[in-house]
C-alpha positions as CSV (number, residue, x, y, z in Angstrom):
1,M,14.9,5.5,4.0
2,T,14.3,8.9,5.6
3,A,11.2,10.8,4.4
4,K,10.0,14.3,5.3
5,A,7.1,16.1,3.6
6,T,7.5,19.9,3.0
7,G,5.5,22.6,1.3
8,A,2.9,25.3,1.8
9,E,0.0,24.7,4.1
10,D,-2.8,22.8,2.5
11,P,-6.4,23.3,3.8
12,R,-7.5,19.7,2.9
13,P,-7.8,17.4,6.0
14,I,-5.0,15.0,6.6
15,K,-5.9,11.4,5.8
16,L,-2.7,9.7,6.8
17,S,0.2,10.9,8.9
18,C,3.4,9.5,10.4
19,K,6.1,11.0,12.6
20,N,9.5,9.6,13.5
21,L,8.5,6.3,11.9
22,W,11.1,3.6,12.0
23,K,11.5,0.1,10.7
24,V,14.6,-1.6,12.1
25,F,15.5,-5.2,11.3
26,G,17.5,-7.3,13.7
27,H,17.3,-8.9,17.1
28,H,15.7,-6.9,19.9
29,A,15.0,-3.9,17.6
30,A,12.1,-2.6,19.6
31,Q,14.2,-2.7,22.8
32,F,17.1,-1.0,21.0
33,M,14.8,1.9,19.8
34,A,13.4,2.3,23.4
35,Q,16.9,2.5,24.8
36,H,17.8,5.3,22.3
37,N,14.4,7.1,22.9
38,G,13.5,6.6,19.2
39,K,16.5,8.6,18.0
40,P,19.4,6.3,17.3
41,T,22.3,7.4,15.0
42,S,23.7,5.4,12.1
43,A,26.7,4.6,14.4
44,D,24.3,3.2,17.0
45,L,22.6,0.9,14.5
46,E,25.9,-0.3,13.1
47,K,27.2,-1.0,16.6
48,A,24.1,-3.1,17.4
49,H,24.3,-4.9,14.0
50,L,20.8,-3.6,13.1
51,I,19.5,-2.4,9.8
52,G,17.4,0.8,9.7
53,A,15.2,0.3,6.6
54,V,13.0,3.2,7.4
55,R,14.5,6.0,9.5
56,A,12.5,8.8,11.1
57,A,10.0,9.1,8.3
58,A,7.6,12.0,8.6
59,L,4.8,12.8,6.2
60,D,1.2,14.0,5.9
61,V,-1.0,12.7,3.1
62,R,-4.2,14.8,2.6
63,E,-7.5,13.9,1.1
64,G,-7.4,14.0,-2.7
65,E,-3.6,14.3,-2.7
66,I,-1.2,12.4,-4.9
67,F,1.9,11.8,-2.7
68,I,5.0,10.4,-4.3
69,V,7.9,8.7,-2.5
70,M,11.0,8.7,-4.5
71,G,14.4,7.0,-3.9
72,L,17.0,4.7,-5.2
73,S,16.4,1.0,-5.5
74,G,16.7,-0.7,-2.1
75,S,16.3,2.6,-0.2
76,G,13.2,1.4,1.7
77,K,10.3,2.8,-0.3
78,S,8.4,-0.5,-0.4
79,T,9.1,-1.1,3.3
80,L,7.7,2.4,4.1
81,V,4.5,1.8,2.1
82,R,4.0,-1.5,3.9
83,C,4.6,0.2,7.3
84,L,2.0,2.8,6.5
85,S,-0.6,0.1,6.0
86,R,0.8,-2.0,8.8
87,L,1.4,-5.0,6.5
88,I,4.8,-4.7,8.1
89,E,4.9,-3.6,11.8
90,P,6.8,-0.4,12.3
91,T,9.4,-0.6,15.1
92,W,8.9,2.9,16.4
93,G,7.0,6.1,15.8
94,E,3.5,7.5,15.3
95,L,1.0,6.5,12.6
96,L,-2.4,8.1,12.3
97,F,-5.2,7.3,9.9
98,D,-8.2,9.7,10.0
99,G,-6.7,11.0,13.2
100,K,-6.7,7.6,14.9
101,D,-3.6,5.8,16.1
102,L,-3.2,3.0,13.6
103,L,-0.5,1.3,15.8
104,K,-3.0,0.8,18.6
105,A,-5.7,-0.6,16.3
106,S,-6.7,-4.2,17.1
107,E,-6.3,-6.9,14.5
108,A,-10.1,-6.8,13.8
109,E,-10.1,-3.0,13.4
110,L,-7.1,-3.2,11.1
111,I,-8.7,-5.8,8.9
112,D,-11.9,-3.7,8.7
113,I,-9.9,-0.6,7.7
114,R,-8.0,-2.5,5.0
115,R,-11.2,-4.1,3.7
116,H,-13.2,-0.9,3.4
117,K,-10.8,2.1,3.3
118,M,-7.4,1.0,1.9
119,G,-6.5,-0.1,-1.6
120,M,-3.0,-1.6,-2.3
121,V,-1.2,-2.5,-5.5
122,F,2.3,-4.0,-5.2
123,Q,4.9,-5.2,-7.7
124,H,3.8,-8.8,-7.2
125,F,0.3,-9.3,-8.5
126,A,-0.9,-11.9,-5.9
127,L,-3.8,-13.1,-8.0
128,L,-5.7,-16.2,-7.0
129,P,-4.8,-18.7,-9.8
130,H,-8.1,-20.7,-9.5
131,L,-10.3,-17.6,-10.0
132,N,-10.8,-15.9,-13.4
133,V,-10.3,-12.1,-14.0
134,L,-13.9,-11.2,-13.0
135,E,-13.7,-13.3,-9.8
136,N,-10.3,-12.0,-8.8
137,V,-11.4,-8.4,-9.2
138,A,-14.7,-9.0,-7.3
139,F,-13.0,-11.0,-4.5
140,P,-12.5,-8.0,-2.1
141,L,-16.1,-7.1,-2.5
142,F,-17.1,-10.7,-1.7
143,I,-15.0,-10.4,1.5
144,Q,-16.9,-7.1,2.3
145,G,-20.2,-8.9,2.0
146,V,-21.4,-7.1,-1.1
147,S,-24.1,-8.8,-3.1
148,R,-23.2,-10.8,-6.1
149,S,-25.0,-8.6,-8.6
150,E,-23.4,-5.4,-7.2
151,R,-19.9,-6.8,-6.9
152,E,-20.0,-8.2,-10.5
153,A,-21.3,-4.8,-11.8
154,R,-18.5,-2.9,-10.1
155,A,-15.9,-5.5,-11.2
156,L,-17.0,-5.2,-14.8
157,Q,-16.7,-1.5,-14.6
158,V,-13.1,-1.4,-13.4
159,I,-12.1,-4.2,-15.7
160,D,-13.2,-2.0,-18.6
161,L,-11.4,0.9,-17.0
162,V,-8.0,-0.9,-17.1
163,G,-8.6,-2.1,-20.7
164,L,-9.3,-5.8,-20.1
165,K,-12.9,-5.9,-21.3
166,G,-13.4,-9.3,-23.1
167,R,-11.0,-11.1,-20.8
168,E,-13.3,-11.4,-17.8
169,R,-13.4,-15.3,-18.0
170,H,-9.6,-15.7,-18.5
171,F,-7.5,-17.2,-15.7
172,P,-4.2,-15.6,-14.6
173,S,-2.2,-18.3,-16.4
174,Q,-3.8,-17.1,-19.6
175,L,-2.7,-13.5,-19.2
176,S,0.6,-11.7,-19.8
177,G,2.5,-10.1,-16.9
178,G,1.2,-6.7,-17.8
179,Q,-2.4,-8.0,-18.0
180,Q,-2.1,-9.6,-14.6
181,Q,-0.8,-6.4,-13.2
182,R,-3.9,-4.6,-14.6
183,V,-6.1,-7.2,-12.9
184,G,-4.4,-6.3,-9.6
185,I,-5.0,-2.6,-10.2
186,A,-8.7,-3.3,-11.1
187,R,-9.1,-5.4,-8.0
188,S,-7.8,-2.6,-5.8
189,L,-10.0,0.0,-7.5
190,A,-13.2,-2.1,-7.1
191,V,-13.4,-1.4,-3.4
192,E,-13.3,2.4,-4.0
193,P,-10.7,3.0,-1.3
194,E,-10.3,6.2,0.6
195,I,-6.5,5.8,0.3
196,W,-4.6,4.0,-2.4
197,F,-1.1,2.6,-1.9
198,L,0.8,2.0,-5.1
199,D,4.2,0.3,-5.2
200,E,5.5,0.5,-8.8
201,P,2.0,-0.5,-10.1
202,F,3.0,-0.1,-13.7
203,S,6.4,-1.9,-13.7
204,A,5.2,-4.8,-15.8
205,L,3.4,-2.7,-18.4
206,D,4.8,-1.7,-21.8
207,P,5.4,2.0,-22.3
208,L,2.2,2.7,-24.3
209,I,-0.1,0.9,-21.8
210,R,1.8,2.5,-18.9
211,R,1.1,6.0,-20.4
212,E,-2.6,5.2,-20.9
213,M,-3.0,3.9,-17.4
214,Q,-1.3,7.0,-15.9
């Protein structure tokens, strides 16, 4: 995928930015990118038997902005989103969060940023099967060290927001796929993230619920 943001200048501060961001799969990908100074061609990739899943992506996401990445299935959208949060390590490029180089952040710094500033909802729900809805939604707040009373209050609020009030004590196995996906959305919202990564978050919802959630 190749992404480049365009448009009129926006006065809002930039929250997340990337320039010439690449994710290349294959042996010695980082060495290959260095040899080509971060600017390989498609022919270079093919010759080296490498796959460029994200190619020279450049974008700025500003505070309060809804930024949409569109592309065909298999074009690298999910890979790009994971690179932006460093769930997948980019092979090359620049990635800034609040003006700080995210690629130079230590593991501890990265964990802290994800816990307190980033929210993520992906196609796979990744719910903890031994926890009920309330416990799943409150779990990120538990990791943050939030008190039990506060985390349960915030969890109940977002559970109601996604239309699952009354199912707080249900376990994932007792929920439909669409309901599980809404638990994942609620869990992500509970931390009140500064930036929210959504990778087809409504894919398992029926059309009426999807419209309501949007």
